C-alpha positions in Angstrom: 7.2 3.5 -23.3 3.7 4.9 -23.4 3.3 4.2 -19.7 6.5 6.3 -19.0 4.7 9.3 -20.5 1.5 8.6 -18.6 3.2 8.0 -15.3 4.8 11.4 -15.6 1.6 13.1 -16.6 1.0 14.8 -13.3 4.3 16.4 -12.9 6.2 18.7 -10.5 4.5 21.8 -11.7 1.0 20.7 -10.7 2.3 19.5 -7.3 4.2 22.7 -6.7 1.1 24.8 -7.4 -0.9 22.6 -5.1 1.5 22.6 -2.2 2.0 26.3 -2.4 -1.7 26.9 -2.5 -2.0 25.1 0.8 1.0 26.7 2.4 -0.8 29.5 4.2 -3.2 27.2 6.0 -3.8 23.7 7.2 -5.0 22.4 3.8 -6.3 23.1 0.3 -9.8 24.0 1.5 -8.4 27.0 3.5 -8.1 28.9 0.2 -11.7 29.6 0.2 -15.1 28.5 1.3 -16.6 25.4 0.0 -18.9 26.1 -3.0 -22.6 25.5 -2.5 -23.3 21.9 -3.4 -25.8 21.0 -6.0 -26.8 17.7 -4.6 -29.2 16.7 -7.4 -30.4 17.5 -10.9 -28.3 18.3 -14.0 -24.7 19.2 -13.6 -22.1 20.7 -15.9 -19.1 18.5 -15.3 -15.6 19.5 -16.5 -13.4 16.5 -17.0 -9.7 16.8 -17.7 -7.8 13.7 -18.9 -4.2 12.9 -19.7 -4.9 10.9 -22.8 -2.6 8.3 -24.3 -3.9 9.2 -27.8 -6.9 9.6 -30.1 -8.4 6.2 -29.2 -8.5 6.9 -25.5 -9.9 10.4 -26.0 -12.7 9.2 -28.3 -13.6 6.3 -25.9 -13.8 8.6 -22.9 -15.8 11.2 -24.7 -18.2 8.5 -26.0 -18.7 7.2 -22.5 -19.2 10.7 -21.0 -21.8 11.5 -23.7 -23.7 8.4 -22.8 -23.7 9.3 -19.1 -24.7 12.8 -19.8 -27.6 11.8 -22.0 -28.9 9.4 -19.4 -28.5 11.8 -16.4 -29.6 15.0 -18.2 -26.3 16.6 -17.3 -23.4 17.8 -19.5 -19.9 16.3 -19.4 -17.2 18.2 -21.2 -14.1 16.0 -21.7 -10.8 17.9 -22.4 -7.7 16.0 -23.3 -4.8 18.0 -21.7 -2.0 19.2 -23.8 0.1 19.4 -20.6 -1.9 17.9 -17.8 0.7 19.0 -15.1 0.7 22.6 -16.2 -3.1 22.8 -16.8 -3.9 21.2 -13.4 -1.4 23.4 -11.7 -2.9 26.5 -13.2 -6.4 25.4 -12.3 -5.6 24.7 -8.7 -3.6 27.9 -8.3 -6.6 29.8 -9.8 -8.9 28.0 -7.4 -10.9 26.7 -10.4 -10.0 23.0 -10.9 -12.0 20.6 -13.1 -14.6 18.5 -11.4 -13.1 15.2 -12.4 -9.5 14.5 -13.6 -6.9 11.8 -13.9 -4.6 11.4 -11.0 -1.5 9.3 -11.5 -0.6 7.0 -8.6 2.9 8.4 -8.3 1.4 11.9 -7.6 -1.7 10.9 -5.7 -0.2 11.6 -2.2 0.7 15.1 -3.2 -2.9 15.9 -4.0 -4.4 14.0 -1.1 -2.0 15.5 1.5 -3.2 19.1 0.8 -6.9 18.3 0.7 -7.3 18.8 -3.0 -9.2 15.5 -3.5 -12.7 14.5 -2.4 -12.4 11.1 -0.6 -15.2 9.4 -2.3 -13.8 5.9 -2.9 -16.1 4.1 -0.5 -19.2 5.7 -2.2 -18.7 3.7 -5.4 -20.6 0.4 -5.7 -18.7 -2.6 -4.4 -15.4 -0.7 -3.7 -13.7 -4.0 -2.5 -14.1 -5.2 -6.1 -11.2 -3.1 -7.1 -7.9 -5.0 -6.7 -6.6 -4.6 -3.1 -3.2 -3.4 -4.4 -4.9 -0.6 -6.4 -7.1 0.4 -3.4 -4.0 0.6 -1.3 -2.3 2.8 -3.9 -5.1 5.4 -3.6 -5.5 5.2 0.2 -4.1 8.1 2.3 -4.4 8.4 6.1 -6.8 5.4 6.1 -9.2 6.9 3.5 -9.8 5.4 0.1 -9.9 8.6 -1.9 -10.4 7.7 -5.6 -11.1 4.6 -7.6 -8.6 3.3 -10.1 -9.7 3.6 -13.7 -7.5 0.8 -15.0 -4.0 -0.5 -14.4 -0.8 -2.0 -15.9 1.8 -4.3 -14.4 5.2 -5.6 -15.4 5.9 -9.0 -16.8 8.7 -11.0 -18.6 8.5 -10.8 -22.4 10.4 -13.4 -24.3 11.6 -13.2 -28.0 10.5 -16.6 -29.4 13.0 -16.6 -32.3 16.0 -15.7 -30.2 14.8 -18.2 -27.5 14.6 -21.1 -29.9 17.8 -20.3 -31.7 19.6 -20.6 -28.3 18.1 -24.1 -28.0 15.6 -23.1 -25.3 12.0 -24.2 -25.0 8.8 -23.4 -23.1 10.2 -25.3 -20.1 13.2 -22.9 -19.8 11.2 -19.8 -19.1 12.5 -18.8 -15.7 10.2 -18.7 -12.7 12.8 -17.9 -10.0 15.9 -15.7 -9.8 18.2 -18.8 -9.9 16.5 -19.9 -13.1 16.7 -16.4 -14.5 20.5 -16.4 -13.9 20.9 -19.9 -15.4 19.0 -19.3 -18.6 20.7 -15.9 -19.0 24.1 -17.6 -18.9 22.9 -20.0 -21.7 21.7 -17.1 -23.8 25.0 -15.2 -23.3 27.0 -18.2 -24.2 25.1 -18.2 -27.5 26.1 -14.6 -28.2 22.7 -13.2 -27.3 22.1 -10.3 -24.8 19.8 -12.1 -22.3 17.8 -9.4 -20.6 17.1 -5.6 -21.0 15.1 -3.4 -18.6 14.8 0.3 -17.8 17.4 1.9 -15.5 14.9 3.4 -13.0 13.0 2.3 -9.9 10.0 1.6 -12.2 11.7 -1.5 -13.4 14.4 -2.3 -10.8 11.9 -1.8 -8.1 10.2 -5.1 -9.1 13.3 -7.0 -7.8 13.0 -5.1 -4.5 9.4 -6.3 -4.1 10.4 -9.9 -5.0 13.0 -9.7 -2.2 10.4 -8.5 0.3 11.4 -4.8 0.3 10.2 -1.4 -0.8 11.1 2.3 -0.3 8.5 3.1 2.2 6.1 1.3 4.6 2.6 0.4 3.3 1.1 3.6 4.7 3.8 5.7 3.2 4.9 7.2 6.5 8.1 5.4 7.3 11.3 5.1 5.2 12.3 1.4 4.6 14.9 1.8 1.8 17.9 0.7 3.8 16.8 -2.9 4.5 18.4 -6.3 4.1 15.7 -7.2 1.6 16.4 -4.2 -0.7 20.1 -4.8 -0.4 19.6 -8.4 -1.6 17.6 -7.1 -4.6 20.1 -4.5 -5.6 23.0 -6.9 -5.2 21.3 -9.4 -7.4 20.6 -6.8 -10.1 24.2 -5.6 -9.9 25.4 -9.1 -10.5 23.3 -9.4 -13.6 24.7 -6.1 -14.9 28.3 -6.9 -14.1 28.1 -10.2 -15.7 26.4 -8.7 -18.8 23.4 -11.0 -18.2 21.3 -7.8 -18.2 21.8 -4.4 -19.7 20.0 -1.1 -19.6 18.5 0.2 -22.9 21.0 2.9 -23.5 23.8 0.3 -23.5 22.0 -1.3 -26.5 21.5 2.0 -28.3 17.8 2.0 -27.4 15.4 4.5 -25.8 13.6 1.9 -23.7 13.4 -1.8 -23.1 10.7 -2.4 -25.7 12.7 -0.8 -28.5 15.8 -2.9 -27.7 13.6 -6.0 -27.5 11.8 -5.2 -30.7 15.1 -4.7 -32.6 16.2 -8.2 -31.4 19.0 -6.8 -29.2 17.9 -8.8 -26.2 16.0 -12.1 -25.7 14.0 -10.9 -22.7 12.7 -7.7 -21.4 10.7 -6.6 -18.3 7.9 -4.3 -19.5 4.2 -3.5 -19.0 1.3 -4.5 -21.2 1.7 -1.3 -23.2 4.5 -3.1 -25.0 1.8 -4.9 -27.1 0.8 -1.8 -28.9 4.4 -0.7 -29.4 5.5 -4.0 -30.9 2.5 -4.1 -33.1 3.1 -0.6 -34.4 6.9 -0.7 -34.7 8.0 -4.3 -34.8 5.0 -6.3 -36.1 7.1 -9.3 -37.2 8.6 -10.0 -33.7 7.1 -13.2 -32.2 7.0 -13.1 -28.4 5.3 -14.6 -25.4 4.5 -13.0 -22.0 5.1 -14.6 -18.6 4.9 -13.6 -14.9 8.1 -12.2 -13.5 10.4 -14.7 -11.8 9.9 -15.0 -8.1 12.6 -13.7 -5.7 13.5 -14.9 -2.2 10.2 -13.7 -0.7 8.0 -14.8 -3.7 6.4 -13.2 -6.6 6.5 -9.5 -7.1 5.8 -6.9 -9.7 4.9 -3.2 -10.0 1.6 -1.6 -10.9 0.9 1.6 -12.7 -2.5 3.2 -12.5 -4.5 6.4 -12.6 -7.6 7.1 -10.5 -10.6 9.2 -11.3 -10.0 12.2 -9.0 -12.8 14.4 -7.9 -12.0 17.9 -6.8 -12.7 18.8 -3.2 -13.8 22.2 -4.7 -16.4 20.8 -7.1 -20.0 21.9 -6.5 -21.2 18.8 -8.3 -19.6 16.1 -6.1 -22.7 13.8 -6.1 -23.0 14.0 -9.8 -19.2 13.5 -10.2 -19.4 10.3 -8.1 -22.2 9.1 -10.3 -20.1 9.8 -13.4 -17.2 7.8 -12.0 -19.6 5.0 -11.1 -20.6 4.9 -14.8 -17.0 4.9 -16.0 -16.0 2.0 -13.8 -18.7 -0.6 -14.4 -17.4 -3.9 -15.8 -19.0 -3.3 -19.1 -17.5 0.2 -19.5 -14.1 -1.0 -18.4 -14.2 -3.7 -21.0 -15.2 -1.2 -23.6 -12.1 0.9 -22.6 -10.0 -2.2 -22.8 -11.1 -2.9 -26.4 -10.7 0.8 -27.3 -7.2 1.5 -26.0 -5.7 -1.6 -24.5 -6.0 -1.0 -20.7 -6.7 -3.6 -18.1 -9.9 -3.3 -16.0 -9.3 -2.4 -12.3 -12.3 -4.4 -11.1 -11.6 -8.0 -10.2 -15.0 -9.0 -11.4 -13.9 -8.1 -14.9 -10.9 -10.4 -14.9 -12.5 -13.5 -16.3 -14.1 -11.6 -19.2 -10.8 -9.8 -19.9 -8.6 -12.8 -19.9 -11.1 -14.7 -22.1 -11.0 -11.9 -24.6 -7.3 -11.2 -24.2 -5.8 -14.5 -23.1 -2.2 -13.5 -23.8 -2.5 -10.8 -21.2 -3.2 -13.2 -18.3 0.4 -12.8 -16.8 -0.1 -9.1 -16.6 -3.5 -9.4 -15.0 -2.3 -12.0 -12.5 0.3 -9.6 -11.3 -2.4 -7.5 -9.6 -2.5 -10.0 -6.8 1.1 -9.3 -5.7 1.8 -5.9 -7.2 3.4 -2.9 -5.5 2.1 0.5 -6.4 4.3 3.7 -6.6 5.6 5.3 -3.4 2.5 6.5 -1.5 4.0 9.6 0.1 4.1 13.3 -0.8 7.1 15.4 -1.6 9.2 12.5 -2.8 10.0 13.7 -6.4 13.6 14.7 -5.8 14.2 11.7 -3.6 13.1 9.2 -6.3 14.9 11.1 -9.1 18.1 10.8 -7.1 17.4 7.1 -6.6 17.0 6.7 -10.3 20.4 8.4 -10.9 22.0 5.9 -8.5 20.4 3.0 -10.2 21.8 4.1 -13.5 25.3 3.7 -11.9 24.4 0.5 -10.1 27.0 -1.6 -11.9 29.8 0.4 -10.3 28.1 1.7 -7.2 27.8 0.2 -3.7 24.2 -0.9 -3.3 24.5 -0.4 0.4 25.7 3.2 0.0 22.9 3.9 -2.5 20.2 2.6 -0.1 21.6 4.5 2.8 21.3 7.7 0.7 17.8 6.9 -0.3 16.9 6.1 3.3 18.3 9.5 4.5 16.6 11.4 1.8 13.3 9.7 2.3 13.4 10.3 6.0 14.0 14.0 5.3 11.1 14.2 2.9 8.7 12.4 5.3 9.8 14.6 8.2 11.1 11.6 10.0 
């Protein structure tokens, strides 16, 4: 649930302000001359973050203070009360922070109007960041900003409900067919087998497992109305119709983790943020985590991430890059992982992370086959409409739904 909040952090208000600020010219930089660059020496960086809570705020401030002390600069970290609104106002006023969180689902809106400095390849060993995450923050062939951390979806199993249904470790499903079979066994025992969110941020994983997605990898072509996506939605529909899977609201829950924690379902599809939620709200629930079952085209999951954005308007670009460099070393990413539960975005941190947090291995492994959010601007209303359709999937034609998403996506992309 925490990730739902963070994914929405850079909302429509900020994007609207950005897009309108670029409307009179060819890009964001047309609003005014580039400020004189201070290429060296002390800087006064302003850093705006969409914090998940006190632990993240404290950790980022501590890391920023350490960088500032070493560099002789100052780094003021501000946790936004409303990141969308504050960024929107800052861009509209032509005074954005030097460094700020950019959610993957909003990245293309910022990159498309020239608001971001494309610095990704200036960071040490940029290919050390997982390829799926680099792709997420690449626009028009440029790697704009480096991912600060990431999350993926996995299958979470309630151990008590599992064993009460006569199931063991060998019954954990690794394919769609096995998922269907074990769900039928659970249903026969009077247990709701599976619960997951009623949006593309959960159902989309099935699309990836079937070999489909909403847009092409470069975000420029609509690919929603495909045989692969149809296969995925038809399969999800079959689970819903047969009561092998249900959405949280059908179980009187706000999200999958709540339904799972209350023992209303034996399995859920959620991200690694569920750990903190279960520990805080349902500490007695015994559970295990597994990679999602593979579909017709193999394994697939979704990734959720933010990058460290650097403003194209900053006069401290070189120092900002140096700041991001310090925030994304293996040691610093591991410090963040310990402080507020995120997974490092550098592949070279994987062994250290999984050694310290072995139960998270299924989440980390998903990085190798994860699909990031739609990498195209002006898609908010299209995706919101798709979510509305998914919520009615049990009684809606999957083909009709995909045709509508295809048409709307083509319109948004100017196809």
